[in-house]
N, CA, C and O atoms as a printed pandas DataFrame, in Angstrom:
     atom_number atom_name residue_name chain_id  residue_number  x_coord  y_coord  z_coord
0              1         N          VAL        A               1   12.603  -30.619    8.078
1              2        CA          VAL        A               1   12.608  -29.425    8.919
2              3         C          VAL        A               1   11.503  -28.484    8.432
3              4         O          VAL        A               1   11.439  -28.192    7.238
4              5         N          PRO        A               2   10.636  -28.003    9.323
5              6        CA          PRO        A               2    9.620  -27.037    8.894
6              7         C          PRO        A               2   10.247  -25.675    8.590
7              8         O          PRO        A               2   11.338  -25.359    9.063
8              9         N          ARG        A               3    9.539  -24.879    7.796
9             10        CA          ARG        A               3   10.044  -23.553    7.430
10            11         C          ARG        A               3   10.181  -22.697    8.690
11            12         O          ARG        A               3    9.250  -22.619    9.491
12            13         N          PRO        A               4   11.333  -22.057    8.867
13            14        CA          PRO        A               4   11.514  -21.204   10.042
14            15         C          PRO        A               4   10.735  -19.897    9.914
15            16         O          PRO        A               4   10.323  -19.500    8.824
16            17         N          VAL        A               5   10.550  -19.250   11.044
17            18        CA          VAL        A               5    9.893  -17.949   11.107
18            19         C          VAL        A               5   10.939  -16.933   11.545
19            20         O          VAL        A               5   11.636  -17.147   12.537
20            21         N          VAL        A               6   11.053  -15.822   10.809
21            22        CA          VAL        A               6   12.008  -14.768   11.153
22            23         C          VAL        A               6   11.233  -13.525   11.568
23            24         O          VAL        A               6   10.307  -13.099   10.877
24            25         N          GLN        A               7   11.621  -12.946   12.706
25            26        CA          GLN        A               7   11.032  -11.697   13.174
26            27         C          GLN        A               7   12.127  -10.645   13.255
27            28         O          GLN        A               7   13.280  -10.957   13.552
28            29         N          VAL        A               8   11.756   -9.390   12.987
29            30        CA          VAL        A               8   12.697   -8.274   13.038
30            31         C          VAL        A               8   12.333   -7.395   14.226
31            32         O          VAL        A               8   11.194   -6.948   14.352
32            33         N          PHE        A               9   13.311   -7.151   15.097
33            34        CA          PHE        A               9   13.126   -6.272   16.244
34            35         C          PHE        A               9   14.067   -5.090   16.083
35            36         O          PHE        A               9   15.271   -5.270   15.901
36            37         N          ILE        A              10   13.522   -3.883   16.148
37            38        CA          ILE        A              10   14.322   -2.674   15.973
38            39         C          ILE        A              10   14.885   -2.265   17.325
39            40         O          ILE        A              10   14.148   -2.144   18.303
40            41         N          ALA        A              11   16.201   -2.054   17.375
41            42        CA          ALA        A              11   16.849   -1.609   18.605
42            43         C          ALA        A              11   16.607   -0.117   18.791
43            44         O          ALA        A              11   16.508    0.630   17.818
44            45         N          VAL        A              12   16.513    0.308   20.040
45            46        CA          VAL        A              12   16.356    1.729   20.333
46            47         C          VAL        A              12   17.667    2.426   19.995
47            48         O          VAL        A              12   18.730    1.980   20.426
48            49         N          PRO        A              13   17.606    3.528   19.220
49            50        CA          PRO        A              13   18.850    4.205   18.835
50            51         C          PRO        A              13   19.617    4.696   20.059
51            52         O          PRO        A              13   19.039    5.278   20.977
52            53         N          GLY        A              14   20.907    4.458   20.057
53            54        CA          GLY        A              14   21.762    4.908   21.145
54            55         C          GLY        A              14   22.562    6.124   20.734
55            56         O          GLY        A              14   22.518    6.551   19.580
56            57         N          GLU        A              15   23.297    6.681   21.689
57            58        CA          GLU        A              15   24.098    7.869   21.413
58            59         C          GLU        A              15   25.236    7.569   20.447
59            60         O          GLU        A              15   25.657    8.453   19.700
60            61         N          THR        A              16   25.735    6.348   20.449
61            62        CA          THR        A              16   26.877    6.003   19.607
62            63         C          THR        A              16   26.472    5.553   18.215
63            64         O          THR        A              16   27.336    5.293   17.377
64            65         N          GLN        A              17   25.180    5.455   17.953
65            66        CA          GLN        A              17   24.718    4.982   16.644
66            67         C          GLN        A              17   24.846    6.101   15.616
67            68         O          GLN        A              17   24.323    7.195   15.830
68            69         N          PRO        A              18   25.534    5.844   14.504
69            70        CA          PRO        A              18   25.677    6.875   13.468
70            71         C          PRO        A              18   24.321    7.265   12.887
71            72         O          PRO        A              18   23.385    6.464   12.899
72            73         N          PRO        A              19   24.210    8.513   12.368
73            74        CA          PRO        A              19   22.939    8.929   11.776
74            75         C          PRO        A              19   22.598    8.104   10.532
75            76         O          PRO        A              19   23.482    7.584    9.851
76            77         N          LYS        A              20   21.300    8.000   10.254
77            78        CA          LYS        A              20   20.772    7.262    9.101
78            79         C          LYS        A              20   21.138    5.779    9.137
79            80         O          LYS        A              20   21.202    5.126    8.096
80            81         N          THR        A              21   21.376    5.255   10.327
81            82        CA          THR        A              21   21.604    3.819   10.462
82            83         C          THR        A              21   20.532    3.261   11.393
83            84         O          THR        A              21   19.857    3.992   12.117
84            85         N          CYS        A              22   20.407    1.972   11.345
85            86        CA          CYS        A              22   19.410    1.305   12.168
86            87         C          CYS        A              22   19.988   -0.036   12.612
87            88         O          CYS        A              22   20.503   -0.802   11.798
88            89         N          GLN        A              23   19.898   -0.303   13.887
89            90        CA          GLN        A              23   20.355   -1.595   14.388
90            91         C          GLN        A              23   19.136   -2.456   14.660
91            92         O          GLN        A              23   18.191   -2.027   15.322
92            93         N          VAL        A              24   19.169   -3.678   14.143
93            94        CA          VAL        A              24   18.051   -4.594   14.320
94            95         C          VAL        A              24   18.555   -5.927   14.849
95            96         O          VAL        A              24   19.729   -6.272   14.715
96            97         N          PHE        A              25   17.643   -6.656   15.446
97            98        CA          PHE        A              25   17.899   -8.028   15.853
98            99         C          PHE        A              25   16.959   -8.907   15.041
99           100         O          PHE        A              25   15.746   -8.698   15.042
100          101         N          LEU        A              26   17.517   -9.878   14.358
101          102        CA          LEU        A              26   16.729  -10.828   13.584
102          103         C          LEU        A              26   16.627  -12.108   14.397
103          104         O          LEU        A              26   17.640  -12.699   14.771
104          105         N          SER        A              27   15.416  -12.527   14.663
105          106        CA          SER        A              27   15.176  -13.721   15.464
106          107         C          SER        A              27   14.593  -14.813   14.576
107          108         O          SER        A              27   13.652  -14.573   13.819
108          109         N          CYS        A              28   15.154  -16.003   14.675
109          110        CA          CYS        A              28   14.718  -17.123   13.848
110          111         C          CYS        A              28   14.260  -18.259   14.758
111          112         O          CYS        A              28   14.871  -18.537   15.790
112          113         N          TRP        A              29   13.172  -18.907   14.350
113          114        CA          TRP        A              29   12.614  -19.976   15.167
114          115         C          TRP        A              29   11.954  -21.010   14.279
115          116         O          TRP        A              29   11.224  -20.672   13.348
116          117         N          ALA        A              30   12.213  -22.258   14.571
117          118        CA          ALA        A              30   11.554  -23.368   13.874
118          119         C          ALA        A              30   10.823  -24.208   14.922
119          120         O          ALA        A              30   11.427  -24.608   15.917
120          121         N          PRO        A              31    9.541  -24.478   14.716
121          122        CA          PRO        A              31    8.745  -25.169   15.733
122          123         C          PRO        A              31    9.013  -26.672   15.810
123          124         O          PRO        A              31    9.308  -27.332   14.813
124          125         N          ASN        A              32    8.897  -27.182   17.039
125          126        CA          ASN        A              32    8.868  -28.627   17.303
126          127         C          ASN        A              32   10.017  -29.424   16.688
127          128         O          ASN        A              32    9.805  -30.506   16.141
128          129         N          ILE        A              33   11.209  -28.897   16.777
129          130        CA          ILE        A              33   12.349  -29.605   16.198
130          131         C          ILE        A              33   13.451  -29.716   17.244
131          132         O          ILE        A              33   13.767  -28.751   17.939
132          133         N          SER        A              34   14.024  -30.900   17.342
133          134        CA          SER        A              34   15.186  -31.075   18.206
134          135         C          SER        A              34   16.395  -31.340   17.319
135          136         O          SER        A              34   16.258  -31.650   16.135
136          137         N          ASP        A              35   17.566  -31.215   17.903
137          138        CA          ASP        A              35   18.822  -31.444   17.177
138          139         C          ASP        A              35   18.900  -30.553   15.934
139          140         O          ASP        A              35   19.209  -31.013   14.834
140          141         N          ILE        A              36   18.611  -29.266   16.142
141          142        CA          ILE        A              36   18.558  -28.328   15.020
142          143         C          ILE        A              36   19.706  -27.329   15.122
143          144         O          ILE        A              36   20.139  -26.970   16.217
144          145         N          THR        A              37   20.183  -26.895   13.981
145          146        CA          THR        A              37   21.249  -25.902   13.906
146          147         C          THR        A              37   20.721  -24.679   13.170
147          148         O          THR        A              37   20.055  -24.795   12.141
148          149         N          TYR        A              38   21.031  -23.500   13.716
149          150        CA          TYR        A              38   20.644  -22.242   13.084
150          151         C          TYR        A              38   21.882  -21.586   12.499
151          152         O          TYR        A              38   22.941  -21.568   13.128
152          153         N          SER        A              39   21.745  -21.043   11.285
153          154        CA          SER        A              39   22.821  -20.251   10.694
154          155         C          SER        A              39   22.193  -19.130    9.874
155          156         O          SER        A              39   21.024  -19.202    9.492
156          157         N          TRP        A              40   22.985  -18.096    9.609
157          158        CA          TRP        A              40   22.505  -16.924    8.886
158          159         C          TRP        A              40   23.367  -16.680    7.668
159          160         O          TRP        A              40   24.553  -17.007    7.653
160          161         N          ARG        A              41   22.756  -16.101    6.641
161          162        CA          ARG        A              41   23.499  -15.731    5.438
162          163         C          ARG        A              41   22.999  -14.373    4.961
163          164         O          ARG        A              41   21.797  -14.137    4.841
164          165         N          ARG        A              42   23.946  -13.497    4.696
165          166        CA          ARG        A              42   23.610  -12.218    4.073
166          167         C          ARG        A              42   23.650  -12.448    2.575
167          168         O          ARG        A              42   24.693  -12.795    2.023
168          169         N          GLU        A              43   22.519  -12.257    1.919
169          170        CA          GLU        A              43   22.430  -12.542    0.486
170          171         C          GLU        A              43   23.341  -11.606   -0.304
171          172         O          GLU        A              43   23.504  -10.435    0.037
172          173         N          GLY        A              44   23.923  -12.145   -1.355
173          174        CA          GLY        A              44   24.786  -11.352   -2.217
174          175         C          GLY        A              44   26.224  -11.302   -1.759
175          176         O          GLY        A              44   27.035  -10.594   -2.356
176          177         N          THR        A              45   26.561  -12.037   -0.713
177          178        CA          THR        A              45   27.950  -12.071   -0.254
178          179         C          THR        A              45   28.496  -13.479   -0.417
179          180         O          THR        A              45   27.758  -14.464   -0.375
180          181         N          ILE        A              46   29.788  -13.548   -0.600
181          182        CA          ILE        A              46   30.440  -14.853   -0.761
182          183         C          ILE        A              46   30.570  -15.541    0.590
183          184         O          ILE        A              46   30.412  -16.757    0.697
184          185         N          ASP        A              47   30.861  -14.749    1.622
185          186        CA          ASP        A              47   31.028  -15.303    2.965
186          187         C          ASP        A              47   29.654  -15.598    3.553
187          188         O          ASP        A              47   28.869  -14.679    3.784
188          189         N          PHE        A              48   29.357  -16.874    3.797
189          190        CA          PHE        A              48   28.045  -17.256    4.308
190          191         C          PHE        A              48   27.919  -17.072    5.813
191          192         O          PHE        A              48   26.805  -17.028    6.335
192          193         N          GLY        A              49   29.024  -16.965    6.508
193          194        CA          GLY        A              49   28.974  -16.885    7.959
194          195         C          GLY        A              49   28.802  -15.466    8.461
195          196         O          GLY        A              49   28.958  -14.504    7.709
196          197         N          MET        A              50   28.479  -15.345    9.739
197          198        CA          MET        A              50   28.345  -14.056   10.397
198          199         C          MET        A              50   29.367  -14.003   11.524
199          200         O          MET        A              50   29.846  -15.034   11.997
200          201         N          GLU        A              51   29.691  -12.784   11.946
201          202        CA          GLU        A              51   30.622  -12.618   13.055
202          203         C          GLU        A              51   30.032  -13.250   14.318
203          204         O          GLU        A              51   28.858  -13.037   14.621
204          205         N          PRO        A              52   30.828  -14.018   15.051
205          206        CA          PRO        A              52   30.305  -14.642   16.276
206          207         C          PRO        A              52   29.794  -13.618   17.289
207          208         O          PRO        A              52   28.871  -13.915   18.048
208          209         N          SER        A              53   30.381  -12.413   17.314
209          210        CA          SER        A              53   29.941  -11.402   18.276
210          211         C          SER        A              53   28.538  -10.885   17.962
211          212         O          SER        A              53   27.903  -10.274   18.822
212          213         N          ASP        A              54   28.049  -11.118   16.753
213          214        CA          ASP        A              54   26.716  -10.667   16.365
214          215         C          ASP        A              54   25.661  -11.758   16.494
215          216         O          ASP        A              54   24.491  -11.518   16.195
216          217         N          LEU        A              55   26.053  -12.949   16.933
217          218        CA          LEU        A              55   25.123  -14.070   17.074
218          219         C          LEU        A              55   24.817  -14.318   18.546
219          220         O          LEU        A              55   25.702  -14.242   19.398
220          221         N          PHE        A              56   23.552  -14.615   18.830
221          222        CA          PHE        A              56   23.125  -14.873   20.202
222          223         C          PHE        A              56   22.200  -16.085   20.212
223          224         O          PHE        A              56   21.652  -16.469   19.179
224          225         N          THR        A              57   22.033  -16.679   21.382
225          226        CA          THR        A              57   21.114  -17.807   21.592
226          227         C          THR        A              57   21.374  -18.932   20.598
227          228         O          THR        A              57   20.478  -19.351   19.866
228          229         N          ASP        A              58   22.607  -19.409   20.586
229          230        CA          ASP        A              58   23.005  -20.516   19.700
230          231         C          ASP        A              58   22.693  -20.242   18.232
231          232         O          ASP        A              58   22.317  -21.150   17.490
232          233         N          GLY        A              59   22.849  -19.001   17.824
233          234        CA          GLY        A              59   22.648  -18.648   16.420
234          235         C          GLY        A              59   21.230  -18.282   16.047
235          236         O          GLY        A              59   20.972  -17.942   14.892
236          237         N          GLN        A              60   20.298  -18.340   16.990
237          238        CA          GLN        A              60   18.908  -18.015   16.665
238          239         C          GLN        A              60   18.694  -16.523   16.461
239          240         O          GLN        A              60   17.771  -16.126   15.749
240          241         N          VAL        A              61   19.530  -15.690   17.073
241          242        CA          VAL        A              61   19.371  -14.238   16.992
242          243         C          VAL        A              61   20.627  -13.633   16.383
243          244         O          VAL        A              61   21.747  -13.954   16.780
244          245         N          LEU        A              62   20.418  -12.748   15.408
245          246        CA          LEU        A              62   21.513  -12.067   14.726
246          247         C          LEU        A              62   21.336  -10.566   14.891
247          248         O          LEU        A              62   20.253  -10.031   14.654
248          249         N          ARG        A              63   22.419   -9.883   15.303
249          250        CA          ARG        A              63   22.406   -8.421   15.396
250          251         C          ARG        A              63   22.999   -7.858   14.114
251          252         O          ARG        A              63   24.068   -8.284   13.679
252          253         N          VAL        A              64   22.297   -6.892   13.506
253          254        CA          VAL        A              64   22.733   -6.310   12.242
254          255         C          VAL        A              64   22.608   -4.795   12.325
255          256         O          VAL        A              64   21.595   -4.276   12.793
256          257         N          SER        A              65   23.636   -4.088   11.870
257          258        CA          SER        A              65   23.575   -2.637   11.746
258          259         C          SER        A              65   23.405   -2.303   10.271
259          260         O          SER        A              65   24.204   -2.722    9.434
260          261         N          LEU        A              66   22.359   -1.544    9.960
261          262        CA          LEU        A              66   22.013   -1.250    8.570
262          263         C          LEU        A              66   22.209    0.228    8.265
263          264         O          LEU        A              66   21.982    1.091    9.114
264          265         N          GLY        A              67   22.633    0.501    7.041
265          266        CA          GLY        A              67   22.756    1.868    6.559
266          267         C          GLY        A              67   21.961    2.030    5.281
267          268         O          GLY        A              67   21.350    1.072    4.808
268          269         N          PRO        A              68   21.958    3.245    4.702
269          270        CA          PRO        A              68   21.186    3.487    3.472
270          271         C          PRO        A              68   21.549    2.550    2.323
271          272         O          PRO        A              68   20.717    2.302    1.450
272          273         N          GLY        A              69   22.765    2.029    2.306
273          274        CA          GLY        A              69   23.162    1.106    1.245
274          275         C          GLY        A              69   22.601   -0.292    1.407
275          276         O          GLY        A              69   22.794   -1.144    0.539
276          277         N          ASP        A              70   21.904   -0.540    2.519
277          278        CA          ASP        A              70   21.371   -1.878    2.807
278          279         C          ASP        A              70   19.872   -1.984    2.542
279          280         O          ASP        A              70   19.227   -2.907    3.039
280          281         N          LYS        A              71   19.311   -1.062    1.772
281          282        CA          LYS        A              71   17.858   -1.036    1.555
282          283         C          LYS        A              71   17.325   -2.329    0.963
283          284         O          LYS        A              71   16.228   -2.764    1.314
284          285         N          SER        A              72   18.082   -2.947    0.074
285          286        CA          SER        A              72   17.587   -4.176   -0.564
286          287         C          SER        A              72   18.339   -5.422   -0.090
287          288         O          SER        A              72   18.179   -6.500   -0.663
288          289         N          THR        A              73   19.151   -5.276    0.947
289          290        CA          THR        A              73   19.906   -6.419    1.460
290          291         C          THR        A              73   18.977   -7.371    2.203
291          292         O          THR        A              73   18.192   -6.953    3.055
292          293         N          THR        A              74   19.075   -8.644    1.874
293          294        CA          THR        A              74   18.257   -9.647    2.548
294          295         C          THR        A              74   19.136  -10.571    3.375
295          296         O          THR        A              74   20.308  -10.791    3.068
296          297         N          TYR        A              75   18.545  -11.098    4.420
297          298        CA          TYR        A              75   19.212  -12.063    5.288
298          299         C          TYR        A              75   18.365  -13.321    5.320
299          300         O          TYR        A              75   17.136  -13.261    5.365
300          301         N          SER        A              76   19.034  -14.452    5.295
301          302        CA          SER        A              76   18.335  -15.734    5.360
302          303         C          SER        A              76   18.730  -16.471    6.621
303          304         O          SER        A              76   19.908  -16.565    6.965
304          305         N          CYS        A              77   17.727  -16.993    7.303
305          306        CA          CYS        A              77   17.956  -17.894    8.424
306          307         C          CYS        A              77   17.822  -19.308    7.877
307          308         O          CYS        A              77   16.815  -19.660    7.263
308          309         N          ILE        A              78   18.845  -20.101    8.107
309          310        CA          ILE        A              78   18.851  -21.485    7.633
310          311         C          ILE        A              78   18.762  -22.398    8.848
311          312         O          ILE        A              78   19.599  -22.330    9.748
312          313         N          VAL        A              79   17.753  -23.245    8.867
313          314        CA          VAL        A              79   17.627  -24.234    9.931
314          315         C          VAL        A              79   17.899  -25.603    9.325
315          316         O          VAL        A              79   17.439  -25.919    8.227
316          317         N          SER        A              80   18.645  -26.397   10.054
317          318        CA          SER        A              80   18.981  -27.722    9.524
318          319         C          SER        A              80   19.116  -28.717   10.662
319          320         O          SER        A              80   19.403  -28.364   11.805
320          321         N          ASN        A              81   18.900  -29.967   10.306
321          322        CA          ASN        A              81   19.202  -31.083   11.189
322          323         C          ASN        A              81   19.904  -32.121   10.317
323          324         O          ASN        A              81   20.088  -31.872    9.126
324          325         N          PRO        A              82   20.297  -33.253   10.847
325          326        CA          PRO        A              82   21.032  -34.219   10.014
326          327         C          PRO        A              82   20.259  -34.730    8.801
327          328         O          PRO        A              82   20.857  -35.306    7.892
328          329         N          VAL        A              83   18.944  -34.531    8.769
329          330        CA          VAL        A              83   18.134  -35.095    7.691
330          331         C          VAL        A              83   17.768  -34.068    6.621
331          332         O          VAL        A              83   17.800  -34.388    5.433
332          333         N          SER        A              84   17.423  -32.846    7.016
333          334        CA          SER        A              84   16.937  -31.864    6.044
334          335         C          SER        A              84   17.256  -30.444    6.492
335          336         O          SER        A              84   17.832  -30.225    7.557
336          337         N          TRP        A              85   16.869  -29.481    5.651
337          338        CA          TRP        A              85   17.060  -28.072    5.973
338          339         C          TRP        A              85   15.996  -27.234    5.267
339          340         O          TRP        A              85   15.359  -27.690    4.318
340          341         N          ASP        A              86   15.816  -25.998    5.747
341          342        CA          ASP        A              86   14.934  -25.034    5.094
342          343         C          ASP        A              86   15.408  -23.649    5.494
343          344         O          ASP        A              86   16.223  -23.498    6.405
344          345         N          LEU        A              87   14.892  -22.643    4.809
345          346        CA          LEU        A              87   15.308  -21.282    5.129
346          347         C          LEU        A              87   14.153  -20.311    4.977
347          348         O          LEU        A              87   13.163  -20.590    4.300
348          349         N          ALA        A              88   14.302  -19.158    5.628
349          350        CA          ALA        A              88   13.364  -18.039    5.488
350          351         C          ALA        A              88   14.201  -16.789    5.287
351          352         O          ALA        A              88   15.250  -16.624    5.909
352          353         N          THR        A              89   13.725  -15.908    4.409
353          354        CA          THR        A              89   14.481  -14.713    4.052
354          355         C          THR        A              89   13.695  -13.467    4.432
355          356         O          THR        A              89   12.468  -13.435    4.328
356          357         N          VAL        A              90   14.421  -12.437    4.876
357          358        CA          VAL        A              90   13.798  -11.187    5.292
358          359         C          VAL        A              90   14.650  -10.016    4.804
359          360         O          VAL        A              90   15.870  -10.132    4.680
360          361         N          THR        A              91   13.989   -8.882    4.526
361          362        CA          THR        A              91   14.678   -7.631    4.196
362          363         C          THR        A              91   14.462   -6.688    5.376
363          364         O          THR        A              91   13.424   -6.029    5.446
364          365         N          PRO        A              92   15.421   -6.605    6.307
365          366        CA          PRO        A              92   15.185   -5.869    7.551
366          367         C          PRO        A              92   15.014   -4.361    7.379
367          368         O          PRO        A              92   14.367   -3.728    8.213
368          369         N          TRP        A              93   15.576   -3.766    6.320
369          370        CA          TRP        A              93   15.463   -2.311    6.138
370          371         C          TRP        A              93   13.998   -1.878    6.072
371          372         O          TRP        A              93   13.648   -0.804    6.561
372          373         N          GLU        A              94   13.144   -2.704    5.471
373          374        CA          GLU        A              94   11.722   -2.367    5.361
374          375         C          GLU        A              94   11.091   -2.210    6.742
375          376         O          GLU        A              94   10.320   -1.277    6.968
376          377         N          SER        A              95   11.405   -3.097    7.647
377          378        CA          SER        A              95   10.872   -3.005    9.006
378          379         C          SER        A              95   11.489   -1.837    9.748
379          380         O          SER        A              95   10.823   -1.153   10.525
380          381         N          CYS        A              96   12.756   -1.619    9.500
381          382        CA          CYS        A              96   13.494   -0.588   10.211
382          383         C          CYS        A              96   12.924    0.794    9.924
383          384         O          CYS        A              96   12.836    1.626   10.826
384          385         N          HIS        A              97   12.544    1.041    8.697
385          386        CA          HIS        A              97   12.093    2.379    8.325
386          387         C          HIS        A              97   10.615    2.442    7.999
387          388         O          HIS        A              97   10.147    3.421    7.417
388          389         N          HIS        A              98    9.877    1.411    8.366
389          390        CA          HIS        A              98    8.428    1.417    8.146
390          391         C          HIS        A              98    7.769    2.547    8.934
391          392         O          HIS        A              98    6.914    3.260    8.408
392          393         N          GLU        A              99    8.173    2.710   10.213
393          394        CA          GLU        A              99    7.563    3.732   11.056
394          395         C          GLU        A              99    7.969    5.132   10.623
395          396         O          GLU        A              99    7.222    6.085   10.843
396          397         N          ALA        A             100    9.149    5.272   10.005
397          398        CA          ALA        A             100    9.645    6.595    9.657
398          399         C          ALA        A             100    9.229    7.035    8.261
399          400         O          ALA        A             100    9.669    8.085    7.793
400          401         N          ALA        A             101    8.393    6.257    7.590
401          402        CA          ALA        A             101    7.988    6.612    6.228
402          403         C          ALA        A             101    7.207    7.921    6.238
403          404         O          ALA        A             101    6.342    8.113    7.093
404          405         N          PRO        A             102    7.499    8.833    5.295
405          406        CA          PRO        A             102    6.805   10.117    5.280
406          407         C          PRO        A             102    5.304    9.935    5.047
407          408         O          PRO        A             102    4.871    9.133    4.220
408          409         N          GLY        A             103    4.531   10.711    5.807
409          410        CA          GLY        A             103    3.084   10.655    5.642
410          411         C          GLY        A             103    2.416    9.555    6.437
411          412         O          GLY        A             103    1.188    9.504    6.498
412          413         N          ASN        A             104    3.184    8.679    7.045
413          414        CA          ASN        A             104    2.606    7.592    7.836
414          415         C          ASN        A             104    2.841    7.864    9.313
415          416         O          ASN        A             104    3.982    8.035    9.744
416          417         N          SER        A             105    1.772    7.902   10.084
417          418        CA          SER        A             105    1.899    8.032   11.522
418          419         C          SER        A             105    1.653    6.668   12.130
419          420         O          SER        A             105    0.703    5.973   11.770
420          421         N          SER        A             106    2.505    6.301   13.041
421          422        CA          SER        A             106    2.280    5.025   13.698
422          423         C          SER        A             106    1.153    5.200   14.713
423          424         O          SER        A             106    0.847    6.320   15.122
424          425         N          TYR        A             107    0.549    4.105   15.111
425          426        CA          TYR        A             107   -0.540    4.184   16.077
426          427         C          TYR        A             107   -0.044    4.740   17.399
427          428         O          TYR        A             107   -0.819    5.354   18.132
428          429         N          LYS        A             108    1.235    4.541   17.727
429          430        CA          LYS        A             108    1.790    5.083   18.968
430          431         C          LYS        A             108    1.780    6.608   18.934
431          432         O          LYS        A             108    1.440    7.249   19.929
432          433         N          ASP        A             109    2.154    7.196   17.785
433          434        CA          ASP        A             109    2.138    8.650   17.657
434          435         C          ASP        A             109    0.725    9.192   17.822
435          436         O          ASP        A             109    0.520   10.213   18.478
436          437         N          VAL        A             110   -0.239    8.515   17.232
437          438        CA          VAL        A             110   -1.629    8.950   17.327
438          439         C          VAL        A             110   -2.110    8.851   18.773
439          440         O          VAL        A             110   -2.768    9.763   19.273
440          441         N          LEU        A             111   -1.783    7.753   19.442
441          442        CA          LEU        A             111   -2.208    7.578   20.832
442          443         C          LEU        A             111   -1.607    8.637   21.750
443          444         O          LEU        A             111   -2.255    9.069   22.703
444          445         N          LEU        A             112   -0.376    9.057   21.473
445          446        CA          LEU        A             112    0.266   10.071   22.305
446          447         C          LEU        A             112   -0.482   11.400   22.254
447          448         O          LEU        A             112   -0.376   12.199   23.185
448          449         N          VAL        A             113   -1.221   11.647   21.207
449          450        CA          VAL        A             113   -2.002   12.880   21.085
450          451         C          VAL        A             113   -3.450   12.651   21.510
451          452         O          VAL        A             113   -4.000   13.438   22.281
452          453         N          VAL        A             114   -4.064   11.588   21.019
453          454        CA          VAL        A             114   -5.492   11.360   21.232
454          455         C          VAL        A             114   -5.816   11.090   22.700
455          456         O          VAL        A             114   -6.778   11.649   23.226
456          457         N          VAL        A             115   -5.043   10.253   23.363
457          458        CA          VAL        A             115   -5.360    9.881   24.747
458          459         C          VAL        A             115   -5.293   11.083   25.690
459          460         O          VAL        A             115   -6.250   11.297   26.434
460          461         N          PRO        A             116   -4.214   11.885   25.703
461          462        CA          PRO        A             116   -4.208   13.038   26.617
462          463         C          PRO        A             116   -5.316   14.056   26.310
463          464         O          PRO        A             116   -5.924   14.597   27.234
464          465         N          VAL        A             117   -5.582   14.321   25.031
465          466        CA          VAL        A             117   -6.638   15.275   24.677
466          467         C          VAL        A             117   -7.997   14.742   25.122
467          468         O          VAL        A             117   -8.811   15.502   25.648
468          469         N          SER        A             118   -8.254   13.462   24.923
469          470        CA          SER        A             118   -9.522   12.864   25.353
470          471         C          SER        A             118   -9.684   12.953   26.864
471          472         O          SER        A             118  -10.761   13.285   27.359
472          473         N          LEU        A             119   -8.618   12.658   27.596
473          474        CA          LEU        A             119   -8.682   12.747   29.055
474          475         C          LEU        A             119   -8.940   14.179   29.511
475          476         O          LEU        A             119   -9.724   14.407   30.432
476          477         N          LEU        A             120   -8.291   15.132   28.877
477          478        CA          LEU        A             120   -8.474   16.536   29.234
478          479         C          LEU        A             120   -9.910   16.988   28.976
479          480         O          LEU        A             120  -10.505   17.663   29.816
480          481         N          LEU        A             121  -10.469   16.622   27.828
481          482        CA          LEU        A             121  -11.847   16.997   27.513
482          483         C          LEU        A             121  -12.842   16.323   28.462
483          484         O          LEU        A             121  -13.823   16.943   28.872
484          485         N          THR        A             122  -12.594   15.069   28.808
485          486        CA          THR        A             122  -13.463   14.356   29.748
486          487         C          THR        A             122  -13.421   15.017   31.118
487          488         O          THR        A             122  -14.460   15.210   31.750
488          489         N          LEU        A             123  -12.229   15.361   31.576
489          490        CA          LEU        A             123  -12.071   16.021   32.869
490          491         C          LEU        A             123  -12.763   17.382   32.866
491          492         O          LEU        A             123  -13.432   17.736   33.836
492          493         N          ALA        A             124  -12.609   18.141   31.792
493          494        CA          ALA        A             124  -13.269   19.450   31.689
494          495         C          ALA        A             124  -14.787   19.283   31.709
495          496         O          ALA        A             124  -15.486   20.073   32.343
496          497         N          GLY        A             125  -15.299   18.272   31.027
497          498        CA          GLY        A             125  -16.739   18.012   31.024
498          499         C          GLY        A             125  -17.253   17.642   32.401
499          500         O          GLY        A             125  -18.316   18.109   32.809
500          501         N          LEU        A             126  -16.514   16.805   33.127
501          502        CA          LEU        A             126  -16.926   16.414   34.475
502          503         C          LEU        A             126  -16.906   17.599   35.426
503          504         O          LEU        A             126  -17.822   17.766   36.232
504          505         N          LEU        A             127  -15.869   18.423   35.338
505          506        CA          LEU        A             127  -15.779   19.588   36.216
506          507         C          LEU        A             127  -16.905   20.576   35.943
507          508         O          LEU        A             127  -17.473   21.143   36.876
508          509         N          SER        A             128  -17.230   20.785   34.674
509          510        CA          SER        A             128  -18.313   21.729   34.358
510          511         C          SER        A             128  -19.668   21.167   34.790
511          512         O          SER        A             128  -20.566   21.941   35.123
512          513         N          ALA        A             129  -19.839   19.863   34.793
513          514        CA          ALA        A             129  -21.096   19.251   35.235
514          515         C          ALA        A             129  -21.247   19.362   36.749
515          516         O          ALA        A             129  -22.357   19.552   37.246
516          517         N          TRP        A             130  -20.149   19.246   37.482
517          518        CA          TRP        A             130  -20.210   19.324   38.942
518          519         C          TRP        A             130  -20.289   20.766   39.437
519          520         O          TRP        A             130  -20.904   21.035   40.468
520          521         N          HIS        A             131  -19.679   21.679   38.719
521          522        CA          HIS        A             131  -19.641   23.080   39.134
522          523         C          HIS        A             131  -20.187   23.957   38.014
523          524         O          HIS        A             131  -19.418   24.603   37.303
524          525         N          PRO        A             132  -21.512   23.985   37.851
525          526        CA          PRO        A             132  -22.068   24.817   36.774
526          527         C          PRO        A             132  -21.824   26.298   37.059
527          528         O          PRO        A             132  -21.829   26.725   38.214
528          529         N          CYS        A             133  -21.614   27.062   36.019
529          530        CA          CYS        A             133  -21.379   28.501   36.148
530          531         C          CYS        A             133  -22.721   29.208   36.307
531          532         O          CYS        A             133  -23.660   28.929   35.562
532          533         N          TYR        A             134  -22.819   30.129   37.281
533          534        CA          TYR        A             134  -24.042   30.907   37.487
534          535         C          TYR        A             134  -23.774   32.331   37.067
535          536         O          TYR        A             134  -22.746   32.905   37.430
536          537         N          SER        A             135  -24.678   32.906   36.313
537          538        CA          SER        A             135  -24.500   34.286   35.875
538          539         C          SER        A             135  -25.264   35.218   36.776
539          540         O          SER        A             135  -25.240   36.431   36.571
């Protein structure tokens, strides 16, 4: 079995989400394999399984709600077939709070300011070129 790839997708915060928590979806994928089984393990716990209500797409996607106590918690996606297995591990808290790190602006925040200001300045320049002021 080739090494799986795990991606972290951050859910948009809802009204019912407690403060200082983050809900993420962990997606696991292994290329070019048939007859494969996906399972998840939260590292540091005795129980290797996850709640069925948090698993989607035959176990490929796991929904996880994280709090401040989960900063170093890792999750492993295990892919297996009757012959072999492999796993990939991720620490979702890092992705969850990467954008919120102090002093770091995401490119989206920058674009929200730069694009409107650039458009406004361009429009002002075009208007002044078409309608010059006469004294």
